[in-house]
KERO-754126 format. One record per atom (N, C-alpha, C): x, y, z. Coordinates in steps of 0.001 Angstrom, whole numbers, padded with zeros to 6 digits, always signed. Layout:
! residues N
XYZ...
END
This chain:
! residues 313
+060704+103826+137645+061690+104667+138282+061957+105778+136982+061849+106861+137092+062025+108631+136101+063651+108131+135741+063717+108960+134937+065045+109041+134468+065702+110863+134844+066626+111190+135130+067299+112330+135173+066984+112950+133527+066526+114214+133446+066077+114762+132072+067607+114706+131585+067734+114917+130136+069182+114943+129698+070014+115486+129287+070822+115045+129823+071969+116395+129898+073519+117578+129042+073497+116105+127887+074955+115520+127669+074515+115426+125751+074824+116102+124727+074688+116003+123690+075741+114656+122941+075993+113819+124087+076715+112851+124000+075885+111790+122873+074317+111942+123581+073616+111061+122816+072177+111415+122405+072090+112234+121362+071702+112364+121109+070540+112100+120586+069654+111130+120581+068900+110008+120860+068083+110446+122457+068448+110422+122885+067916+110841+124710+067250+112178+123965+067372+113606+123205+066667+114557+122680+065136+114096+122541+065475+113418+121228+064065+113065+119994+063008+112562+120665+062559+112363+121974+060824+112642+122514+060859+113624+122657+061680+114447+123171+061752+116301+123623+061311+117091+122140+061918+116345+121184+061594+117637+119743+060917+117304+119160+059472+116530+120276+058707+115985+119230+057201+116831+120068+058012+118268+121027+056637+118473+121829+056050+120279+121380+055218+119765+121422+054546+121052+120944+053563+121838+122194+053212+121314+122760+052583+122195+124327+053102+121760+125395+053770+122827+126799+054082+122420+127971+053283+122782+128834+052210+121642+129021+051691+122585+131082+052255+122617+131929+052312+123139+132397+053184+124023+134142+052208+124255+135314+052594+123336+136190+052066+124541+137559+052199+125316+138216+051546+126151+138990+052667+127319+139271+053123+127087+140990+052187+126364+141794+052899+126438+143094+053612+125100+143023+055463+125443+143726+055672+124145+144188+056781+124007+142722+055756+124566+141413+056606+124141+140663+057982+125625+140047+056860+126896+139669+057790+128091+139371+057583+128578+140774+056494+128475+141210+057015+129464+142194+056923+128356+144156+058092+129254+144633+058280+128395+146796+056881+129173+147492+056512+128546+148000+055451+128751+148794+054905+130016+149307+055997+130769+149863+055924+132367+150244+056019+132487+149014+055863+132869+147448+056192+133644+146451+054819+134242+145934+054427+135141+145819+053472+136197+145082+053559+136594+143608+054323+136322+143128+055256+136492+142060+056121+136023+141061+056069+136090+140020+056997+135026+139070+058648+135353+138897+059486+134756+139794+060924+135604+139596+060972+135911+137982+062155+136964+137885+062640+137653+136217+062815+136136+135091+064022+135417+136238+064529+134653+135498+063099+133620+134429+062276+132965+135821+061380+132274+134548+060378+133212+133755+060291+134631+133818+059841+135581+132868+060609+135316+131774+061618+135712+132301+062565+135809+130768+063117+134471+130411+063108+133434+130991+063448+131933+129816+062127+131957+129375+060846+131903+129524+059400+131534+128607+059159+132432+128009+059543+134020+127496+059671+134531+126421+060726+133691+125008+061921+133261+125443+061683+132430+124831+060932+131405+123818+059532+130823+123909+058764+130136+123288+057651+131315+122960+057771+132473+122912+057183+133270+122369+056488+133414+120701+057669+133689+119941+057434+133268+118774+057488+131669+117987+057278+131238+119112+057765+129642+118345+056491+128644+118608+056023+127421+118010+055418+127131+117380+055004+126318+118655+055334+126460+119830+054710+125338+121103+053979+126410+122375+053251+125907+122535+052165+126726+123090+052357+126380+125201+052868+127019+125589+052888+127169+126763+051519+126934+127929+051006+126583+128871+049946+126661+129088+049944+126726+130844+048963+127214+131825+049118+126819+132923+048133+125782+133749+048624+124640+134049+047405+124067+134489+048120+123967+136367+046939+124405+136768+046941+125529+138421+045908+124397+139240+045599+124631+140374+044638+124568+141761+044389+126081+142179+044609+127167+141652+044488+128249+141810+043082+128546+140660+042879+129604+141808+041197+130673+140897+042199+130771+139778+041384+131419+139042+041677+133073+138540+042172+133792+138894+041161+133754+140426+041588+135364+140836+043097+135500+141290+043053+133872+141552+044791+133604+142160+045759+133258+140834+045302+133131+139875+046675+133193+139108+046960+134382+137740+045700+134933+137883+045552+135814+136774+046315+136704+136403+046852+136889+137888+048202+138107+137756+049402+137397+136884+049522+136466+137498+050967+136034+137053+050397+134958+135517+049820+134696+135040+049114+134434+133850+049285+135514+132908+048679+136525+132670+049518+138394+132548+050585+138224+132089+051724+137932+132605+052314+137985+132761+053929+136927+131314+053105+136262+131627+053543+134896+130637+053099+134836+129708+054422+134342+128486+053850+134262+127008+052600+133194+126722+051250+133083+127083+050436+132366+126907+049890+133419+125649+049027+132625+125147+048493+132941+123276+047554+133477+123264+047020+134400+122849+045257+134603+122801+044375+133113+122297+043200+132926+123167+043961+131748+122810+043715+130382+123920+044393+130688+124270+045185+129175+124181+044180+128422+125600+044015+127566+126333+043197+127856+127336+044271+127299+128617+043501+127229+129616+043918+127530+131379+043434+127169+131943+043789+125847+132305+043498+125276+133587+043263+125283+135440+042446+125241+135454+042058+125709+136676+042100+125122+137822+041046+125146+139084+040864+124349+140345+041653+122757+140286+042951+123023+139962+043286+121284+139624+042161+120223+138279+041319+121129+137599+041065+120247+136209+039629+120502+136556+039262+121130+137384+037175+121170+137597+037202+121987+136422+038308+123330+136236+037257+124452+135014+038176+124583+134394+038267+124592+132835+039076+125367+131824+038399+126305+131283+039659+127737+130548+039063+128578+129932+039711+128736+129045+039646+130118+128163+040544+130283+127028+040946+131715+127169+041895+132180+127226+042169+133463+127220+041776+134051+126106+040963+135396+126143+040471+135806+125207+040285+137162+125164+041574+137800+125206+042065+139479+125495+041030+140309+124221+040864+140770+124671+040273+141791+123279+040766+143327+123609+041059+144316+122709+041543+145535+122418+040441+146994+122726+040188+147650+123485+038736+148521+123824+039476+150243+122937+038955+150741+123870+039326+151823+123356+040060+152306+123633+040621+153594+122827+042386+153809+123803+043307+152903+123331+043224+151753+122788+044012+150735+123002+043893+150003+124239+042986+149928+125269+042764+149110+126182+042485+147972+126803+043436+146524+127393+043001+145267+126846+042331+144790+128279+041137+144739+127367+040156+144174+127963+039914+142605+128301+040845+141846+129676+040808+141294+129795+039487+140318+129776+038888+139367+129175+038005+137961+128855+038153+136809+128975+037319+136286+129324+037717+134209+129317+036904+133988+129088+037048+133123+128051+035824+132278+127448+035654+130424+128152+034639+130608+128739+034201+128899+129189+034683+127817+128429+035400+127207+128659+035621+125715+127588+034880+124391+128456+034861+124105+130179+035189+123355+131152+034669+123111+132474+033714+122717+132179+033225+122715+133998+032775+121885+134721+033203+120667+135674+033028+119814+136707+032189+120637+138211+031050+120453+138804+030734+120621+139379+030680+119365+140673+029917+119649+141941+030292+119046+142858+028555+118778+143165+028336+118146+143812+026604+118320+143534+026070+118905+144850+025770+120007+145438+024473+120109+146575+025035+119363+147066+024106+118177+147161+024046+117010+147693+024828+116514+148555+025984+116451+148067+028076+116210+148010+028074+117259+148893+027823+118493+148447+028152+120098+149569+027656+119937+150589+026743+119347+150796+025978+119597+152240+026492+118074+153359+027210+117394+152738+027431+116428+152910+028918+116581+153807+029710+117238+152699+031204+117881+152846+031018+118620+154653+029462+120054+154061+030047+120294+155023+029463+120136+156175+028274+118909+156869+027884+118557+157563+029509+117137+158574+030185+117278+157573+030744+116211+158846+031851+116962+159141+032434+117875+158319+033910+118883+158382+033234+120001+159616+032199+120094+159940+031228+121009+161166+031631+120334+162589+031750+119160+162355+032006+118012+163692+033477+118731+164538+034503+119529+163454+036194+119629+163304+035866+120850+164359+037515+121308+164568+037535+122121+164329+038632+123314+163373+037947+123526+162433+038383+123337+161040+038044+124981+160288+038244+125322+158976+037671+125867+157983+037333+125394+156762+035882+125589+155875+035515+125068+154721+035492+126372+153805+036206+125782+152331+035940+127320+151359+035271+126313+150135+034239+126808+149981+033662+126141+148460+033947+127373+147505+034119+127066+146107+035001+128170+145877+034212+127842+144230+033101+128644+144026+032138+128441+143195+032309+129106+141537+031593+128878+140120+031714+129432+139146+030852+129737+138494+030030+131068+138559+028751+131357+137001+029377+131458+135757+028102+130943+134763+029483+131086+133830+028372+132703+133554+029375+133397+132674+027905+134421+131581+028495+134847+130310+027501+133596+129580+027630+133780+128211+028241+133108+127599+029771+133321+126334+029821+132559+126271+031870+133251+126274+031605+134486+127266+032369+135476+127693+033150+135682+128662+032064+135001+129758+032987+136131+130628+032089+134698+131838+033068+134874+133267+032317+134129+134385+032824+134771+135485+032096+134688+136671+032221+135266+137645+032803+134409+138590+033421+133862+139730+034167+133233+140675+033610+134202+141803+032863+133207+143253+032925+133996+144857+033403+132610+145542+033183+132818+146632+034144+132140+147761+032625+131846+148761+032411+131027+149217+031335+130691+150424+032533+129642+151845+032230+130270+152798+033313+129498+153504+032201+129290+155060+033012+128202+155633+032429+127992+156896+033098+127975+157863+033135+127979+158942+034796+127689+159851+034860+128042+161007+034982+127317+162079+035090+127166+163438+036753+127882+164360+037353+128872+163283+038061+129107+163277+038183+130996+162983+039225+131428+162786+039510+132583+162191+038185+132875+160687+037831+133582+159902+037199+134322+158946+037393+135378+158645+038489+135209+157736+039668+135977+156735+038740+137041+155616+038472+138335+155866+037908+139001+154594+037855+138284+153059+039885+137986+152768+040004+137343+151748+040573+135733+152059+040346+135048+150909+041182+133854+151197+042278+133759+150389+043432+132377+150186+044431+132667+149843+043862+133019+148036+043226+133103+147765+043271+133862+146308+042644+134661+146377+043096+135668+146934+042112+136904+147040+040968+137195+147149+039977+136534+147115+038864+136345+146997+038156+136270+148340+037105+137489+148155+036329+138088+149330+035848+137093+149760+035242+136067+151276+034332+135362+151724+033152+135346+152466+031890+134924+151255+030680+135139+152522+030749+133977+153117+031017+134242+154846+030479+133282+155606+029644+132933+155950+029283+131332+156380+028049+131056+156806+027922+130577+157856+026850+129883+158660+026801+129136+160039+026894+128110+159356+027474+126756+160047+027489+125646+159678+026046+125004+159601+024306+125611+160167+023269+125114+159913+022894+125844+158184+024248+126782+158012+023214+127682+156720+024217+126830+155351+022937+125934+154960+023568+125611+153457+022586+125460+152385+023452+126714+152045+022507+126855+150236+021608+125614+149544+020867+126169+149611+020341+124357+148006+020734+124246+146898+022210+125993+146774+022127+126021+145196+023508+125418+145055+024278+125963+146051+025750+125827+146138+025712+124141+145141+026541+124617+144308+027389+123372+143569+028571+123625+143147+029934+123536+144002+031382+124669+144020+032210+123598+143031+033069+124191+142019+033986+122996+141631+035065+122443+142250+035607+122977+143901+036088+122276+144315+035836+123512+145630+035890+121989+146750+036087+122345+148195+037366+122606+148554+038008+123400+149938+039402+122865+150732+038705+123220+152203+039349+121922+152736+038916+121766+154369+040421+122338+154347+040317+123234+155306+041963+123242+156478+041909+123047+157209+042477+122143+158006+042445+121202+159076+044111+121981+159882+044020+123150+159484+045338+123454+160537+046533+122530+160911+047023+121502+159967+048374+120872+160168+047648+119680+161441+046986+119620+161465+045854+118512+162684+045819+117547+162062+046683+116029+161925+047106+115202+161288+045831+114166+161476+045529+114206+162514+044121+113549+163767+042721+113611+162739+043075+115026+162829+041687+115803+161889+041982+115718+160658+041843+115894+160135+043183+115331+158323+042606+113856+157882+042604+112930+158794+041980+111565+158145+040885+111139+159609+040440+111582+160317+038744+111532+160278+038248+111759+159530+038268+113148+159488+037859+113832+157587+037578+113298+156276+038793+112288+156437+038925+111389+155001+038196+110919+155073+038176+110164+156327+037717+108220+156228+036094+109282+156233+035880+110028+156740+034247+109942+156128+034159+110643+154588+035017+111005+154253+035098+111929+152960+034378+110284+152360+035403+109025+152345+034825+108214+150795+033660+107591+151534+033191+107908+151971+031525+107671+152225+030597+108356+151352+031012+109228+150132+030668+109962+149572+030879+109677+147943+030451+108897+147586+030484+108167+145963+030458+109009+144894+030325+110314+144591+030909+111253+143790+031704+112525+143777+032909+112041+144956+033763+113097+144717+035039+112396+144887+036555+113255+144637+037521+112535+144986+038141+113675+145782+039431+113244+146482+040128+113876+147958+041360+114144+147713+041928+114983+147260+043489+115108+147455+044291+115483+149204+045101+115261+149466+046066+116192+150986+047014+117085+150427+046643+117585+151266+047985+118485+151060+048370+118826+152604+049791+119403+152847+050322+119845+154544+049304+119760+154815+048263+120883+155001+047501+121553+155960+045916+121450+155739+045415+120831+154648+044495+120818+154360+043907+119572+153206+043016+119584+153091+042308+118266+151772+041619+119406+151607+041556+118909+149933+040870+119737+148617+039983+118592+147726+038852+119204+147830+037548+117681+147261+036998+118581+146255+037252+117181+145077+036563+117568+143966+035916+117228+143754+034987+117112+142498+034405+116042+141359+034851+114648+141112+034221+113475+141231+034623+112707+140638+035420+112874+139580+036745+111728+139397+037611+111589+137755+037623+113013+137568+037935+114336+138639+038181+114979+137718+039821+115613+138536+040915+115956+137252+041991+116202+138452+042468+116703+137070+044054+117174+137047+044495+117853+135994+044554+116920+134717+045087+115927+134770+045028+114634+133698+043569+114775+132154+042907+114444+132867+041463+114915+132493+041263+115845+131770+041814+117181+132029+041710+118735+131713+042607+118383+130750+043728+117906+130506+044878+118447+129792+044663+117252+129012+043596+115936+128277+043242+114864+127601+042134+115774+126730+040912+117356+127617+040448+117780+126735+040971+118881+126011+042626+119201+126816+042976+120409+125712+043613+120333+125427+043967+118944+124986+045085+118227+123834+043704+117864+122758+042638+117754+122929+041315+117090+121812+041035+118523+120938+040594+119673+121785+040564+121245+121470+042067+122152+120841+043182+121364+120826+043643+122330+120249+044539+120502+118924+044139+119760+119248+044176+118603+118141+045993+118164+118062+046256+117575+119699+047573+117436+120140+047455+115728+120053+048192+115209+120404+048867+113536+120724+049352+113771+122636+049389+112729+122537+050241+112839+123689+051713+113091+123950+051760+112569+122574+053546+112565+122273+053994+113871+122388+052903+114308+122095+052962+116123+121874+053368+117399+122856+053000+116559+123611+052779+116679+125546+053595+117065+126658+054593+117951+126962+055081+117533+128440+054027+118511+129249+054416+117783+130227+054017+118855+131803+054473+118225+133037+054818+119451+133464+055571+119999+134572+055009+120167+135855+055232+119450+137509+055009+119409+137768+055229+118650+139729+054818+118922+140865+054942+119033+141863+054805+118187+142532+053505+118209+142651+053104+117109+143959+051746+116520+142860+050585+116093+144527+050299+114247+143948+048784+114873+143176+048377+116632+143221+047613+116862+142380+048173+117037+141217+049275+116960+140439+049925+116644+139462+050511+115380+138710+049752+114376+139330+049903+113143+139249+049692+112393+138074+048416+112676+137793+047590+112141+136460+047657+113252+135189+048243+114242+135735+049214+115459+134813+050357+114792+133848+050861+114520+134877+052564+114217+134222+052454+112437+134259+051305+111486+134490+051558+110271+134045+050873+110629+132789+049839+110818+132312+048989+111387+130931+050129+111687+130105+050604+113501+130624+051660+113356+129144+052332+112545+128331+052855+112429+127336+053534+112506+126758+054823+112052+127329+055635+113115+127789+056365+113627+128859+056079+113991+129697+056331+113391+131172+056007+113736+132617+057286+114511+133220+057450+115442+133790+058984+115838+133877+058006+116081+135818+058996+115787+136785+058482+116235+138460+060049+117148+138266+060139+118352+139595+061262+119347+139777+061676+118080+141148+063051+118116+140752+063737+117624+142504+062905+117524+143607+062978+118219+143952+062008+118443+145209+060174+118081+145598+059485+117493+144196+058301+117180+144108+058587+116022+145033+056634+115494+144884+056175+114528+146483+056919+112986+145548+056862+111874+146530+057041+110950+146264+056442+110339+144793+054865+110860+144812+053717+110172+143930+053826+110931+142146+054162+112517+142836+054275+113403+141586+055395+111810+140919+056716+112376+141412+058210+111225+141120+057542+110103+140176+056753+108757+141108+056799+108158+140385+055544+108075+139339+055048+109407+138908+053762+109334+137997+054534+110295+136534+055856+110193+136917+056585+111414+135871+058004+110202+135170+057638+110553+133729+058537+110018+133221+060344+110536+134085+060746+111875+133656+061904+112081+134406+061776+112832+135453+063044+112851+136437+062767+113969+137304+064491+114975+137062+063644+116524+136816+064956+117021+136918+065556+117299+137953+067370+117221+137416+067930+117254+139045+068219+119020+139980+066514+119930+139761+067038+120873+140630+065247+121063+140998+065654+122345+141793+063857+122160+142667+063151+122772+141682+062245+124011+142748+061235+124439+142073+061965+125516+141596+061703+125399+140506+061668+126841+139501+063305+126495+138204+064035+126831+139098+065155+125945+138210+064946+124207+138184+063891+123275+138483+063715+122345+137823+063138+122112+136746+061984+123333+136492+060805+123261+135650+062133+124328+134499+062754+125271+135059+063384+126247+133792+064065+125180+132916+064873+123778+134078+065561+122472+133106+065179+121630+132309+063512+121937+132491+063259+121077+132043+062403+121472+130572+062149+122828+130375+062464+123792+129024+063510+124034+128581+064766+124097+128748+065850+123714+128548+065637+122858+127535+065344+121596+128531+065273+120725+127400+064873+120108+126001+063918+121032+125854+062869+121043+124276+063496+121952+123762+064383+123500+124439+064703+123830+123255+065612+123176+122557+066899+122259+123727+067961+121316+123003+067275+120552+122237+066681+120002+122142+065692+119028+120944+065113+120057+119949+065035+121129+120150+064461+121569+118835+066201+122282+117733+066538+122244+118794+068229+122820+117873+068479+121631+116939+068129+120036+117673+069530+119004+117648+068154+118078+116486+067229+118955+116281+066188+118011+115361+066419+117664+114108+067597+118722+113462+068042+118584+111864+069601+117458+112540+069536+117446+113382+070704+116377+113478+070133+114278+113837+068479+114752+114872+068382+113561+115145+067488+112934+113506+067357+113812+112352+066682+113094+111261+067810+112045+110498+068714+112318+110613+070165+112096+110753+070145+110813+110940+069693+110189+111950+070214+109098+113131+069469+108477+111867
END
């Protein structure tokens, strides 16, 4: 069972693991953001800036696409060259901002890693979904050399067909019978509109596809390449940065954070997290969305302050 985060200096030894942290991987939705929020609260921006000049890196590990996360990433003290985990681990990019004419910032992202769902499996996902009243959106990435990439979304729907989806990307809508044989997305979301029976029926059929994995939200099923998750992505990031597990702290709230929380040297779930996330965590914050994440960040800062005293123990 996960412990509560240390809250007293009476036992400095509790802070020792936190004093080793060099990388903090934090989820966005449900951890830093409420479900109805589109902008990061000033409270977290102000607090995160305390790490701006430290030797501790903050990285984002999100299920969002770059289109959906870029405006948030730009406001956080994420250093140039720092990896960013997107699509719940299917895509990893590196922030690579440059200055152009008139000191204008040119936003570039260097691709590091990508996993894809095979076209054959994608076709089966669409065929299974076509039997139900659902909406399916496939998220694809195309690399352009070493400096940039393009995202696009392709959809099939028995319900509404909005011009843009949750991540602000325009969607190219196709008929259920239209499945391009070149489509190999990094993630697919099946919106079941809260119908639990439909979710159960589709999930049962998806289990027959060997090279995919999937997780559930309250109103959707997310399909990813097999063995693809935030934990596996974090291993890649750790290797790139030359860090060990003990130097990494993960903060999350949902089932799709479970592998990241489990693999991190210290996994912290916010108080409002799912049972699966809490089960995979070492610690649980006393507070929920945003404040729970800040509580974890404060613990790291306190541990750094107490490091000299800890070395004497």
